[in-house]
mmCIF file of the C-alpha atoms, coordinates in Angstrom:
data_MODEL
# 
_entry.id   MODEL 
# 
loop_
_atom_site.group_PDB 
_atom_site.id 
_atom_site.type_symbol 
_atom_site.label_atom_id 
_atom_site.label_alt_id 
_atom_site.label_comp_id 
_atom_site.label_asym_id 
_atom_site.label_entity_id 
_atom_site.label_seq_id 
_atom_site.pdbx_PDB_ins_code 
_atom_site.Cartn_x 
_atom_site.Cartn_y 
_atom_site.Cartn_z 
_atom_site.occupancy 
_atom_site.B_iso_or_equiv 
_atom_site.pdbx_formal_charge 
_atom_site.auth_seq_id 
_atom_site.auth_comp_id 
_atom_site.auth_asym_id 
_atom_site.auth_atom_id 
_atom_site.pdbx_PDB_model_num 
ATOM 1   C CA . MET A 1 1   ? 0.069   -0.043 -0.002 1.00 0.00 ? 1   MET A CA 1 
ATOM 2   C CA . ASP A 1 2   ? 1.702   3.096  -1.197 1.00 0.00 ? 2   ASP A CA 1 
ATOM 3   C CA . LEU A 1 3   ? 0.674   5.931  1.271  1.00 0.00 ? 3   LEU A CA 1 
ATOM 4   C CA . LYS A 1 4   ? 2.838   8.617  -0.480 1.00 0.00 ? 4   LYS A CA 1 
ATOM 5   C CA . LYS A 1 5   ? 0.079   9.399  -2.914 1.00 0.00 ? 5   LYS A CA 1 
ATOM 6   C CA . LEU A 1 6   ? -2.163  10.462 0.220  1.00 0.00 ? 6   LEU A CA 1 
ATOM 7   C CA . LYS A 1 7   ? 0.230   13.325 0.993  1.00 0.00 ? 7   LYS A CA 1 
ATOM 8   C CA . ILE A 1 8   ? 0.076   12.457 4.677  1.00 0.00 ? 8   ILE A CA 1 
ATOM 9   C CA . ASP A 1 9   ? 3.797   12.013 5.192  1.00 0.00 ? 9   ASP A CA 1 
ATOM 10  C CA . THR A 1 10  ? 4.052   15.278 7.265  1.00 0.00 ? 10  THR A CA 1 
ATOM 11  C CA . PHE A 1 11  ? 1.625   13.826 9.906  1.00 0.00 ? 11  PHE A CA 1 
ATOM 12  C CA . LYS A 1 12  ? 2.841   11.961 12.952 1.00 0.00 ? 12  LYS A CA 1 
ATOM 13  C CA . LYS A 1 13  ? -0.288  11.025 14.812 1.00 0.00 ? 13  LYS A CA 1 
ATOM 14  C CA . ILE A 1 14  ? -1.807  8.297  12.558 1.00 0.00 ? 14  ILE A CA 1 
ATOM 15  C CA . SER A 1 15  ? -4.212  5.527  13.477 1.00 0.00 ? 15  SER A CA 1 
ATOM 16  C CA . TYR A 1 16  ? -4.968  2.490  11.247 1.00 0.00 ? 16  TYR A CA 1 
ATOM 17  C CA . ILE A 1 17  ? -8.427  1.182  12.058 1.00 0.00 ? 17  ILE A CA 1 
ATOM 18  C CA . ASN A 1 18  ? -10.186 -1.919 10.883 1.00 0.00 ? 18  ASN A CA 1 
ATOM 19  C CA . PHE A 1 19  ? -7.184  -3.504 9.265  1.00 0.00 ? 19  PHE A CA 1 
ATOM 20  C CA . VAL A 1 20  ? -6.239  -7.154 9.771  1.00 0.00 ? 20  VAL A CA 1 
ATOM 21  C CA . GLU A 1 21  ? -3.391  -5.916 11.981 1.00 0.00 ? 21  GLU A CA 1 
ATOM 22  C CA . PRO A 1 22  ? -4.781  -2.602 13.345 1.00 0.00 ? 22  PRO A CA 1 
ATOM 23  C CA . LYS A 1 23  ? -2.223  -0.017 14.668 1.00 0.00 ? 23  LYS A CA 1 
ATOM 24  C CA . MET A 1 24  ? -4.675  1.480  17.167 1.00 0.00 ? 24  MET A CA 1 
ATOM 25  C CA . VAL A 1 25  ? -2.463  4.096  18.805 1.00 0.00 ? 25  VAL A CA 1 
ATOM 26  C CA . THR A 1 26  ? -4.230  6.619  21.137 1.00 0.00 ? 26  THR A CA 1 
ATOM 27  C CA . PHE A 1 27  ? -3.372  10.199 20.874 1.00 0.00 ? 27  PHE A CA 1 
ATOM 28  C CA . ASP A 1 28  ? -4.705  13.301 22.593 1.00 0.00 ? 28  ASP A CA 1 
ATOM 29  C CA . GLU A 1 29  ? -5.528  14.642 19.151 1.00 0.00 ? 29  GLU A CA 1 
ATOM 30  C CA . THR A 1 30  ? -5.321  12.419 16.093 1.00 0.00 ? 30  THR A CA 1 
ATOM 31  C CA . GLU A 1 31  ? -4.112  13.871 12.908 1.00 0.00 ? 31  GLU A CA 1 
ATOM 32  C CA . VAL A 1 32  ? -4.996  10.940 10.477 1.00 0.00 ? 32  VAL A CA 1 
ATOM 33  C CA . ILE A 1 33  ? -7.335  8.088  10.683 1.00 0.00 ? 33  ILE A CA 1 
ATOM 34  C CA . ILE A 1 34  ? -6.921  5.463  8.015  1.00 0.00 ? 34  ILE A CA 1 
ATOM 35  C CA . TYR A 1 35  ? -9.984  3.291  8.129  1.00 0.00 ? 35  TYR A CA 1 
ATOM 36  C CA . PHE A 1 36  ? -10.292 0.058  6.097  1.00 0.00 ? 36  PHE A CA 1 
ATOM 37  C CA . LEU A 1 37  ? -13.798 -0.382 4.740  1.00 0.00 ? 37  LEU A CA 1 
ATOM 38  C CA . LYS A 1 38  ? -14.928 -3.973 4.340  1.00 0.00 ? 38  LYS A CA 1 
ATOM 39  C CA . THR A 1 39  ? -18.607 -3.322 3.958  1.00 0.00 ? 39  THR A CA 1 
ATOM 40  C CA . ILE A 1 40  ? -20.860 -0.227 3.264  1.00 0.00 ? 40  ILE A CA 1 
ATOM 41  C CA . GLU A 1 41  ? -21.813 -0.287 6.902  1.00 0.00 ? 41  GLU A CA 1 
ATOM 42  C CA . ASP A 1 42  ? -18.211 0.447  7.775  1.00 0.00 ? 42  ASP A CA 1 
ATOM 43  C CA . ILE A 1 43  ? -18.667 4.040  6.615  1.00 0.00 ? 43  ILE A CA 1 
ATOM 44  C CA . ASP A 1 44  ? -21.084 4.703  9.542  1.00 0.00 ? 44  ASP A CA 1 
ATOM 45  C CA . LYS A 1 45  ? -18.730 2.944  11.980 1.00 0.00 ? 45  LYS A CA 1 
ATOM 46  C CA . CYS A 1 46  ? -15.897 5.080  10.690 1.00 0.00 ? 46  CYS A CA 1 
ATOM 47  C CA . VAL A 1 47  ? -17.767 8.353  11.198 1.00 0.00 ? 47  VAL A CA 1 
ATOM 48  C CA . GLN A 1 48  ? -18.777 7.274  14.653 1.00 0.00 ? 48  GLN A CA 1 
ATOM 49  C CA . TYR A 1 49  ? -15.210 6.400  15.492 1.00 0.00 ? 49  TYR A CA 1 
ATOM 50  C CA . CYS A 1 50  ? -14.033 9.823  14.092 1.00 0.00 ? 50  CYS A CA 1 
ATOM 51  C CA . ASP A 1 51  ? -16.864 11.653 16.006 1.00 0.00 ? 51  ASP A CA 1 
ATOM 52  C CA . ILE A 1 52  ? -15.792 10.295 19.351 1.00 0.00 ? 52  ILE A CA 1 
ATOM 53  C CA . HIS A 1 53  ? -12.040 10.897 18.914 1.00 0.00 ? 53  HIS A CA 1 
ATOM 54  C CA . LYS A 1 54  ? -10.534 14.316 19.062 1.00 0.00 ? 54  LYS A CA 1 
ATOM 55  C CA . MET A 1 55  ? -8.764  15.322 15.852 1.00 0.00 ? 55  MET A CA 1 
ATOM 56  C CA . THR A 1 56  ? -6.519  18.272 14.964 1.00 0.00 ? 56  THR A CA 1 
ATOM 57  C CA . THR A 1 57  ? -7.893  21.066 12.942 1.00 0.00 ? 57  THR A CA 1 
ATOM 58  C CA . ASN A 1 58  ? -5.657  19.967 10.062 1.00 0.00 ? 58  ASN A CA 1 
ATOM 59  C CA . ASN A 1 59  ? -6.791  16.328 9.947  1.00 0.00 ? 59  ASN A CA 1 
ATOM 60  C CA . ARG A 1 60  ? -7.432  13.648 7.399  1.00 0.00 ? 60  ARG A CA 1 
ATOM 61  C CA . ILE A 1 61  ? -9.728  10.663 7.339  1.00 0.00 ? 61  ILE A CA 1 
ATOM 62  C CA . VAL A 1 62  ? -8.727  8.131  4.610  1.00 0.00 ? 62  VAL A CA 1 
ATOM 63  C CA . LEU A 1 63  ? -11.158 5.483  3.721  1.00 0.00 ? 63  LEU A CA 1 
ATOM 64  C CA . VAL A 1 64  ? -9.463  2.579  2.094  1.00 0.00 ? 64  VAL A CA 1 
ATOM 65  C CA . TYR A 1 65  ? -11.346 -0.067 0.131  1.00 0.00 ? 65  TYR A CA 1 
ATOM 66  C CA . GLU A 1 66  ? -10.783 -2.952 -2.244 1.00 0.00 ? 66  GLU A CA 1 
ATOM 67  C CA . LYS A 1 67  ? -11.228 -2.133 -5.876 1.00 0.00 ? 67  LYS A CA 1 
ATOM 68  C CA . GLY A 1 68  ? -13.828 -4.064 -7.994 1.00 0.00 ? 68  GLY A CA 1 
ATOM 69  C CA . GLN A 1 69  ? -16.600 -4.460 -5.436 1.00 0.00 ? 69  GLN A CA 1 
ATOM 70  C CA . LYS A 1 70  ? -20.161 -3.857 -6.620 1.00 0.00 ? 70  LYS A CA 1 
ATOM 71  C CA . LEU A 1 71  ? -21.622 -2.476 -3.316 1.00 0.00 ? 71  LEU A CA 1 
ATOM 72  C CA . LEU A 1 72  ? -18.569 -0.737 -2.024 1.00 0.00 ? 72  LEU A CA 1 
ATOM 73  C CA . ASN A 1 73  ? -17.212 1.747  -4.621 1.00 0.00 ? 73  ASN A CA 1 
ATOM 74  C CA . PRO A 1 74  ? -16.478 5.470  -4.989 1.00 0.00 ? 74  PRO A CA 1 
ATOM 75  C CA . ASP A 1 75  ? -20.089 6.339  -5.669 1.00 0.00 ? 75  ASP A CA 1 
ATOM 76  C CA . SER A 1 76  ? -21.429 4.399  -2.718 1.00 0.00 ? 76  SER A CA 1 
ATOM 77  C CA . ILE A 1 77  ? -18.817 5.823  -0.411 1.00 0.00 ? 77  ILE A CA 1 
ATOM 78  C CA . ILE A 1 78  ? -19.298 9.368  -1.353 1.00 0.00 ? 78  ILE A CA 1 
ATOM 79  C CA . LYS A 1 79  ? -23.111 9.313  -1.404 1.00 0.00 ? 79  LYS A CA 1 
ATOM 80  C CA . PRO A 1 80  ? -23.766 9.726  2.367  1.00 0.00 ? 80  PRO A CA 1 
ATOM 81  C CA . PHE A 1 81  ? -21.356 12.717 2.443  1.00 0.00 ? 81  PHE A CA 1 
ATOM 82  C CA . LYS A 1 82  ? -22.760 14.444 -0.584 1.00 0.00 ? 82  LYS A CA 1 
ATOM 83  C CA . THR A 1 83  ? -26.411 13.971 0.542  1.00 0.00 ? 83  THR A CA 1 
ATOM 84  C CA . GLY A 1 84  ? -25.898 15.457 4.020  1.00 0.00 ? 84  GLY A CA 1 
ATOM 85  C CA . VAL A 1 85  ? -25.935 12.310 6.137  1.00 0.00 ? 85  VAL A CA 1 
ATOM 86  C CA . TYR A 1 86  ? -22.517 13.362 7.451  1.00 0.00 ? 86  TYR A CA 1 
ATOM 87  C CA . LEU A 1 87  ? -22.476 17.116 7.649  1.00 0.00 ? 87  LEU A CA 1 
ATOM 88  C CA . ASN A 1 88  ? -19.071 17.843 9.195  1.00 0.00 ? 88  ASN A CA 1 
ATOM 89  C CA . TYR A 1 89  ? -17.073 15.980 6.589  1.00 0.00 ? 89  TYR A CA 1 
ATOM 90  C CA . LYS A 1 90  ? -15.706 17.254 3.313  1.00 0.00 ? 90  LYS A CA 1 
ATOM 91  C CA . MET A 1 91  ? -13.486 15.714 0.625  1.00 0.00 ? 91  MET A CA 1 
ATOM 92  C CA . LYS A 1 92  ? -9.909  16.773 0.692  1.00 0.00 ? 92  LYS A CA 1 
ATOM 93  C CA . ALA A 1 93  ? -7.268  16.494 -2.060 1.00 0.00 ? 93  ALA A CA 1 
ATOM 94  C CA . PRO A 1 94  ? -6.141  13.976 -3.178 1.00 0.00 ? 94  PRO A CA 1 
ATOM 95  C CA . MET A 1 95  ? -9.876  12.940 -3.118 1.00 0.00 ? 95  MET A CA 1 
ATOM 96  C CA . LEU A 1 96  ? -9.504  9.596  -4.772 1.00 0.00 ? 96  LEU A CA 1 
ATOM 97  C CA . CYS A 1 97  ? -6.367  7.688  -5.381 1.00 0.00 ? 97  CYS A CA 1 
ATOM 98  C CA . SER A 1 98  ? -5.103  4.294  -6.213 1.00 0.00 ? 98  SER A CA 1 
ATOM 99  C CA . LEU A 1 99  ? -2.813  2.753  -3.450 1.00 0.00 ? 99  LEU A CA 1 
ATOM 100 C CA . ASP A 1 100 ? -1.854  -0.376 -5.310 1.00 0.00 ? 100 ASP A CA 1 
ATOM 101 C CA . LYS A 1 101 ? -3.360  -2.986 -7.587 1.00 0.00 ? 101 LYS A CA 1 
ATOM 102 C CA . LYS A 1 102 ? -6.010  -3.944 -5.010 1.00 0.00 ? 102 LYS A CA 1 
ATOM 103 C CA . LEU A 1 103 ? -6.680  -0.832 -2.903 1.00 0.00 ? 103 LEU A CA 1 
ATOM 104 C CA . SER A 1 104 ? -8.038  2.666  -3.466 1.00 0.00 ? 104 SER A CA 1 
ATOM 105 C CA . ALA A 1 105 ? -8.667  5.423  -1.111 1.00 0.00 ? 105 ALA A CA 1 
ATOM 106 C CA . MET A 1 106 ? -10.886 8.517  -0.543 1.00 0.00 ? 106 MET A CA 1 
ATOM 107 C CA . VAL A 1 107 ? -9.670  11.374 1.618  1.00 0.00 ? 107 VAL A CA 1 
ATOM 108 C CA . PHE A 1 108 ? -11.843 13.563 3.850  1.00 0.00 ? 108 PHE A CA 1 
ATOM 109 C CA . ILE A 1 109 ? -11.375 16.254 6.458  1.00 0.00 ? 109 ILE A CA 1 
ATOM 110 C CA . LYS A 1 110 ? -13.510 16.519 9.535  1.00 0.00 ? 110 LYS A CA 1 
ATOM 111 C CA . GLU A 1 111 ? -14.442 20.120 10.162 1.00 0.00 ? 111 GLU A CA 1 
# 
């Protein structure tokens, strides 16, 4: 997984959530949450997780998912954010990027 494309290399307080081997590190304020989406329901779980954890003003939420899924794709991931289900989240550049042959990611900021 090539994280350089996400432009998060300047951040130090990064948590990896919902991965096979999670790196759940606790910070007073988290800068980046990288959340692996396995199902469409994980979007809500990610938002709940982000809502209960304090994040810095200049933060990133990276939603990582496997390419080629019918139910979990860029359109289905962005839909609840665009339709106002999650009001305090906006897309942040790079908004959509390929991490490797199997994984892609979408980047948001929590306002």
